[in-house]
N, C-alpha and C positions, 0 to 999 in steps of 0.2 A: 503493499500499499503505499502510495507516495504521498508526502505532506506537502502540501501547496504553501508557497509563501504568501502571507496577506499582503503585503507589500506590493506584489507583481498583479494581485487579484483585483481588476478593475471594480468588481462587486462589492469589495470590501472598503472602497473610498467612500469617504464621507462628503457629501456634497455640501459644501460651505453656503450656498445659496447667495454668493456675493458678498458675504459679511467677513470683512477683514477688519483688523485692527490698526490704529494709528501708532506709530512708534514714540509719539511724543506725549498725546492725551490719553492713551491706551484704550479708549473709545471705539465704537464702530467708526470707521473712515468715512468722512464726509466730505464731498468734493475731493475725492482723491488725486493725488499726484503721485510720481515717482521719481526719485533722483536718479543720476546716471549711475550711482554706485547700488540701484536697485533696491533702497528702502522706500516704504510706502508711507504716507503722511496724510492728513487732512490738509488742504491748500491753506486755512488761516493758521492752522499750528506752525507749519515749517515757514510761512511768511514771517509771523512773529519771531520765530527762532532765528532766522537769517537777520531781521532789523535787530532784535535786541542783541543778538551776538556781535554785530555790527558796532553798534553804540557803547556796548561795555568794552569790547576791544580798544575802541579809540579813547575810551577814558582811562582804561588801566595802562595800556602801554603804547604811546603814540610813536615809538620808533621802531614797532615790530614791523618788518617789511611784508609778512604775510599775514594780511588784514582780510581775507576771503573766510566767511562764515564756514563751519565745518559740519557735516552732517554728524546728527546727534548719536547716530549708532556706531559708524565706523570711522570718523574724523575725515572722511574724503572732503575735498573743497566742494561747497555748495554756492548757487548764486541762482537768480530768477532765471537765468539762461540755461540751466542746468537740471532745470525741474519741469518735468513733462507731466502734463494733465491727462487724468485719464477720463475720457468723455464717454458719457452713457447716452445713447439716442437723444440727441438733439439738445441734451443739456449744455448750458455755457459755465463757465468759470466765473463765478461772481466775484467781486471786489472783496478782499480780505478784510477791509476796514468796515 
C-alpha cells in the first residue's frame, strides 16, 4: 500500500478564498499590493510604513546615504515605484490618505 504525500495531493489543499494577511497590520489584506521582494501588504499600511520610515530616518541620521525605506519583512529597498497593486475586477487603488 502506497502512502500519498498530502502536500502533493491537490484535494488536500485548503482554498483560502482569497484571504491573505497583511505583513504590517496582520489583518486580512485590503487594497492589496506586493513588493518586488514578494511580500504582501495593504496599500495604506505600506504607504504609511514608507512615509514614516523616510521621515524618521531623516530625523535620526541626516548623513546616512541609504535613505530608502526598507521592507518590514526582509529589509529590501521599497519605494512607491517598487510596489505593485493587485487589482481585482475593475477595482481602483484608492488614495491612502
